[in-house]
C-alpha positions as CSV (number, residue, x, y, z in Angstrom):
1,X,-5.6,-7.8,-83.6
2,X,-3.9,-4.5,-83.8
3,X,-6.0,-1.7,-85.3
4,X,-4.4,0.1,-88.2
5,X,-4.0,3.8,-87.3
6,X,-5.4,6.4,-89.7
7,X,-4.6,10.1,-89.8
8,X,-7.1,12.5,-91.2
9,X,-5.5,15.6,-92.8
10,X,-7.9,18.5,-93.3
11,X,-7.5,22.1,-94.1
12,X,-8.8,24.8,-96.4
13,X,-7.9,24.9,-100.1
14,X,-4.2,25.5,-100.7
15,X,-3.2,25.2,-97.0
16,X,-0.5,22.7,-97.8
17,X,-2.1,19.3,-97.2
18,X,-0.5,17.6,-100.2
19,X,2.9,19.0,-99.3
20,X,2.5,17.6,-95.8
21,X,1.6,14.2,-97.2
22,X,4.5,14.2,-99.6
23,X,6.8,15.1,-96.7
24,X,5.5,12.2,-94.5
25,X,5.8,9.7,-97.4
26,X,9.4,10.8,-98.1
27,X,10.2,10.0,-94.4
28,X,8.3,6.7,-94.1
29,X,11.6,4.9,-93.3
30,X,10.3,1.6,-94.7
31,X,6.9,1.8,-93.0
32,X,4.0,0.7,-95.3
33,X,1.9,3.8,-95.7
34,X,-1.3,4.2,-97.8
35,X,-2.9,7.4,-98.8
36,X,-6.5,8.1,-99.6
37,X,-6.8,11.5,-101.3
38,X,-10.1,13.3,-102.0
39,X,-10.3,15.9,-104.7
40,X,-12.9,18.6,-105.2
41,X,-13.5,18.9,-108.9
42,X,-13.7,17.0,-112.2
43,X,-10.1,16.0,-112.6
44,X,-7.8,14.8,-109.8
45,X,-4.5,16.5,-109.5
46,X,-3.3,15.6,-106.0
47,X,-2.8,11.9,-106.6
48,X,-0.5,12.8,-109.5
49,X,1.4,15.1,-107.3
50,X,1.9,12.4,-104.7
51,X,3.0,9.8,-107.3
52,X,5.5,12.4,-108.6
53,X,7.3,12.6,-105.2
54,X,10.0,10.2,-106.4
55,X,9.9,8.0,-103.2
56,X,9.4,4.3,-103.0
57,X,6.5,4.9,-100.7
58,X,4.5,6.5,-103.5
59,X,3.5,3.2,-105.2
60,X,0.5,3.2,-107.6
61,X,-1.4,0.8,-105.4
62,X,-0.8,2.7,-102.2
63,X,-2.3,6.0,-103.3
64,X,-6.1,5.9,-103.8
65,X,-8.0,8.8,-105.2
66,X,-11.7,9.5,-104.4
67,X,-12.9,11.9,-107.0
68,X,-16.7,11.3,-106.9
69,X,-17.4,14.2,-104.5
70,X,-16.6,15.4,-101.1
71,X,-15.4,12.5,-98.9
72,X,-17.5,13.6,-95.9
73,X,-20.6,13.5,-98.1
74,X,-19.9,10.1,-99.7
75,X,-18.7,8.1,-96.7
76,X,-20.8,5.0,-97.2
77,X,-20.6,5.0,-101.0
78,X,-16.9,5.6,-101.5
79,X,-14.8,5.9,-98.4
80,X,-15.8,2.8,-96.4
81,X,-15.4,0.4,-99.3
82,X,-12.0,2.0,-100.1
83,X,-10.8,1.6,-96.5
84,X,-12.0,-2.0,-96.4
85,X,-10.1,-2.8,-99.6
86,X,-6.9,-1.4,-98.0
87,X,-7.4,-3.4,-94.8
88,X,-8.2,-6.6,-96.7
89,X,-4.8,-6.7,-98.5
90,X,-2.5,-9.6,-97.8
91,X,0.0,-7.0,-96.4
92,X,-2.2,-4.2,-95.2
93,X,-0.7,-0.7,-94.6
94,X,0.8,0.1,-91.3
95,X,-0.6,3.6,-91.3
96,X,-3.2,5.3,-93.5
97,X,-3.1,9.0,-94.4
98,X,-6.4,10.5,-95.5
99,X,-6.2,13.8,-97.3
100,X,-9.6,15.5,-97.5
101,X,-10.6,18.1,-100.0
102,X,-10.4,21.7,-98.8
103,X,-14.2,21.8,-98.4
104,X,-14.6,18.7,-96.3
105,X,-16.0,18.7,-92.8
106,X,-13.8,16.3,-90.8
107,X,-16.3,15.2,-88.2
108,X,-18.5,13.1,-90.5
109,X,-15.4,11.3,-91.7
110,X,-14.2,10.6,-88.1
111,X,-17.7,9.3,-87.3
112,X,-17.3,6.7,-90.1
113,X,-14.6,5.0,-88.1
114,X,-17.2,4.0,-85.5
115,X,-19.1,2.0,-88.1
116,X,-19.1,-1.8,-87.3
117,X,-17.5,-2.8,-90.6
118,X,-14.2,-1.1,-89.6
119,X,-14.4,-0.2,-85.9
120,X,-12.3,-3.2,-84.8
121,X,-9.8,-2.9,-87.6
122,X,-8.8,0.7,-87.6
123,X,-8.8,3.8,-85.5
124,X,-8.3,7.6,-86.0
125,X,-4.8,8.2,-84.7
126,X,-5.4,11.9,-85.1
127,X,-7.0,14.8,-87.1
128,X,-4.4,17.2,-88.4
129,X,-5.7,20.6,-89.5
130,X,-3.4,22.5,-91.8
131,X,-3.7,26.3,-91.9
132,X,-2.5,28.7,-94.5
133,X,-0.8,31.1,-92.1
134,X,-0.5,33.9,-94.7
135,X,-4.2,33.7,-95.6
136,X,-5.4,33.8,-92.0
137,X,-3.0,36.5,-91.1
138,X,-4.6,38.6,-93.9
139,X,-7.9,38.2,-92.1
140,X,-9.6,35.7,-94.5
141,X,-11.4,34.2,-91.5
142,X,-12.8,36.2,-88.6
143,X,-13.5,34.8,-85.2
144,X,-15.3,37.9,-83.7
145,X,-19.0,37.4,-84.6
146,X,-19.9,40.9,-83.4
147,X,-17.3,42.5,-85.6
148,X,-18.5,40.4,-88.6
149,X,-22.0,41.4,-87.9
150,X,-21.1,45.1,-87.9
151,X,-19.1,44.7,-91.1
152,X,-22.0,42.9,-92.8
153,X,-24.3,45.7,-91.8
154,X,-22.0,48.3,-93.3
155,X,-21.2,46.3,-96.5
156,X,-24.0,44.8,-98.6
157,X,-21.5,42.6,-100.2
158,X,-21.2,40.7,-96.9
159,X,-24.9,40.1,-96.5
160,X,-24.6,36.4,-96.5
161,X,-22.7,34.0,-94.2
162,X,-19.4,32.8,-95.5
163,X,-19.4,29.0,-95.7
164,X,-15.6,29.0,-95.8
165,X,-15.5,30.4,-92.3
166,X,-17.8,27.7,-91.1
167,X,-15.6,25.0,-92.6
168,X,-12.5,26.6,-91.1
169,X,-14.2,26.6,-87.6
170,X,-15.2,23.0,-87.9
171,X,-11.7,21.9,-89.0
172,X,-10.2,23.6,-85.9
173,X,-12.8,22.2,-83.6
174,X,-12.1,18.6,-84.7
175,X,-8.3,18.9,-84.7
176,X,-5.9,16.9,-82.5
177,X,-2.9,18.8,-84.0
178,X,-3.0,22.1,-85.8
179,X,-0.2,22.9,-88.3
180,X,0.2,26.6,-89.0
181,X,1.9,26.4,-92.4
182,X,3.6,28.9,-94.7
183,X,5.0,30.8,-91.7
184,X,7.8,32.2,-93.9
185,X,5.2,34.5,-95.4
186,X,4.2,36.0,-92.1
187,X,6.3,38.5,-90.1
188,X,7.5,37.5,-86.6
189,X,5.2,39.8,-84.6
190,X,2.1,38.9,-86.6
191,X,3.0,35.2,-86.4
192,X,3.2,35.4,-82.6
193,X,-0.1,37.1,-82.4
194,X,-1.6,34.6,-84.9
195,X,-0.4,31.6,-82.8
196,X,-2.0,33.2,-79.7
197,X,-5.3,33.8,-81.6
198,X,-5.5,30.2,-83.0
199,X,-4.5,28.6,-79.7
200,X,-7.4,30.4,-78.0
201,X,-9.8,28.6,-80.3
202,X,-8.5,25.1,-79.7
203,X,-9.9,22.4,-77.4
204,X,-7.8,21.7,-74.3
205,X,-4.8,19.5,-75.1
206,X,-4.7,20.3,-78.8
207,X,-1.2,21.5,-79.9
208,X,-0.3,24.1,-82.5
209,X,3.0,23.7,-84.4
210,X,4.4,26.0,-87.1
211,X,5.8,24.8,-90.4
212,X,7.1,25.8,-93.9
213,X,6.1,23.9,-97.0
214,X,4.3,21.2,-94.8
215,X,7.5,20.0,-93.3
216,X,6.4,18.4,-90.1
217,X,8.2,15.3,-88.9
218,X,6.4,11.9,-88.7
219,X,7.3,11.8,-85.0
220,X,5.2,14.9,-84.5
221,X,2.3,14.3,-86.9
222,X,1.8,10.5,-86.5
223,X,1.4,8.4,-83.4
224,X,-1.0,10.8,-81.5
225,X,-3.2,7.8,-80.5
226,X,-6.2,10.1,-80.2
227,X,-8.8,7.5,-81.0
228,X,-10.9,10.4,-82.3
229,X,-13.9,8.2,-83.1
230,X,-14.4,7.6,-79.4
231,X,-14.3,11.4,-78.6
232,X,-17.0,12.7,-81.0
233,X,-18.8,14.6,-78.3
234,X,-15.7,16.6,-77.5
235,X,-15.4,17.8,-81.1
236,X,-18.4,20.2,-81.5
237,X,-19.4,21.1,-85.0
238,X,-21.5,24.0,-86.4
239,X,-23.2,21.3,-88.5
240,X,-24.0,18.7,-85.8
241,X,-27.7,19.3,-86.2
242,X,-27.7,19.1,-90.0
243,X,-28.4,15.9,-91.8
244,X,-25.9,16.8,-94.5
245,X,-24.2,19.8,-96.0
246,X,-23.6,20.9,-99.6
247,X,-21.0,22.7,-101.6
248,X,-23.3,24.5,-103.9
249,X,-21.4,27.8,-103.3
250,X,-18.4,26.3,-105.1
251,X,-17.5,25.0,-108.5
252,X,-14.5,23.8,-110.4
253,X,-13.5,23.0,-113.9
254,X,-10.5,22.0,-116.0
255,X,-8.5,24.1,-118.5
256,X,-6.5,22.2,-121.0
257,X,-3.9,23.8,-123.3
258,X,-0.7,23.3,-125.1
259,X,2.9,24.1,-124.2
260,X,3.8,27.3,-122.3
261,X,6.7,29.0,-124.1
262,X,6.8,32.2,-122.2
263,X,6.7,31.5,-118.4
264,X,6.7,35.1,-117.3
265,X,3.8,35.9,-119.6
266,X,1.9,32.8,-118.4
267,X,2.4,33.8,-114.7
268,X,1.3,37.4,-115.4
269,X,-1.8,36.3,-117.2
270,X,-2.6,33.7,-114.5
271,X,-2.4,36.3,-111.7
272,X,-4.4,38.8,-113.6
273,X,-7.1,36.1,-114.3
274,X,-7.2,35.1,-110.7
275,X,-7.6,38.7,-109.5
276,X,-10.2,39.6,-112.2
277,X,-12.5,36.6,-111.6
278,X,-11.8,36.2,-107.8
279,X,-10.5,32.6,-108.3
280,X,-9.8,30.8,-105.0
281,X,-7.4,28.1,-106.2
282,X,-5.5,26.9,-109.3
283,X,-3.4,23.8,-109.4
284,X,-2.1,21.6,-112.1
285,X,0.7,20.7,-114.6
286,X,2.4,22.8,-117.2
287,X,4.3,21.6,-120.3
288,X,7.4,23.7,-120.7
289,X,9.1,23.1,-124.1
290,X,12.7,22.2,-123.9
291,X,12.3,20.9,-120.3
292,X,12.3,17.1,-119.7
293,X,10.5,17.6,-116.3
294,X,6.9,18.3,-115.7
295,X,6.2,21.7,-114.0
296,X,3.7,22.0,-111.2
297,X,1.8,25.2,-110.6
298,X,0.0,25.9,-107.3
299,X,-1.9,29.1,-106.8
300,X,-3.8,30.3,-103.7
301,X,-5.4,33.6,-104.5
302,X,-2.7,35.4,-106.6
303,X,0.2,33.7,-104.7
304,X,1.7,31.4,-107.3
305,X,4.3,28.7,-106.7
306,X,6.1,26.5,-109.3
307,X,8.4,23.6,-109.2
308,X,9.4,20.7,-111.4
309,X,8.3,17.4,-109.8
310,X,9.3,14.6,-112.1
311,X,10.4,13.7,-115.7
312,X,7.7,13.3,-118.4
313,X,7.3,9.5,-118.8
314,X,8.0,7.8,-122.1
315,X,4.8,7.9,-124.2
316,X,3.1,10.3,-121.7
317,X,1.1,13.1,-123.4
318,X,2.7,16.4,-122.6
319,X,0.0,19.0,-122.0
320,X,-0.9,21.9,-119.7
321,X,-3.7,20.9,-117.4
322,X,-5.1,23.2,-114.7
323,X,-8.0,22.9,-112.2
324,X,-9.7,26.1,-111.4
325,X,-11.8,26.4,-108.2
326,X,-13.9,29.3,-107.1
327,X,-17.3,30.5,-105.9
328,X,-20.3,29.6,-108.0
329,X,-20.8,31.8,-111.1
330,X,-17.2,31.8,-112.5
331,X,-17.0,33.0,-116.1
332,X,-15.6,29.8,-117.4
333,X,-15.3,30.9,-121.0
334,X,-13.4,34.0,-120.1
335,X,-11.1,32.1,-117.7
336,X,-10.4,29.4,-120.3
337,X,-9.7,32.0,-123.0
338,X,-7.2,33.8,-120.8
339,X,-5.4,30.8,-119.6
340,X,-5.3,29.0,-122.9
341,X,-4.0,32.2,-124.6
342,X,-1.2,32.5,-122.0
343,X,0.2,29.2,-123.1
344,X,1.6,30.7,-126.3
């Protein structure tokens, strides 16, 4: 029996994973695809974004959300039963896309495909690591340990290891294909240097491709036939000796508010709030009076993007709903007050 290929899509918060999945769904060409999407936070947003893609491949039953915690930490409880249900369908999917949260370590998820319950029924076609090119170009992750050590010694604010850097390193180490996204935000010279720097960190045979808005063709992203579950030893992880990892350094919460009448004021207040409170990520929906379509807001740092994804459905409650993600200790009351006030 043919094993159903699965593609694990990993990458840091805001790198463009959901944009990539939407792009692949829109170019399914009749192929039955299923998506398992894992959110970090109390309220899932990514499933709604995928369902709003307007393509026949975005059926309700084909997009499954796991919102009970990081997928790499809840493999047995959530992921394996979900995968089994997809495979048990009368007409199972021809390919499964798995979008992890931005904090997930990919290797524990790949290891799950070696479990007896699913080993003979599915295989990891490949691990795709999506990188925010503009963020990495700005030096968000450093790959020179000595330079980091010197910087930490000179700056008390850098006295502790950055878990984001560790996650980024593990995501690169497990990749079969690396997608350097948002290249339109990086100058040509810096982009060439960045490609060289990233390629130097990759395992032999792993390819790097550049993209804008997650636009990578299915011919490139799918069909890698990597059988990653059989190559675990070749995918070293900083966390191989750990029984588990935690995300105690991060938190998320939801801000609900009414209609946004003044879009410019809303964006100004949003950027100011992100800067003031060092918010990592904001994403969600905005109710714009007089507009029949729902507006999407995506913020990585203070870089904010907006677009209208689909019409509000009949009977659907119109509201502004934002997920805020950041380091532990966010001033939730102040952030809520600022963002709720910006809706007026």
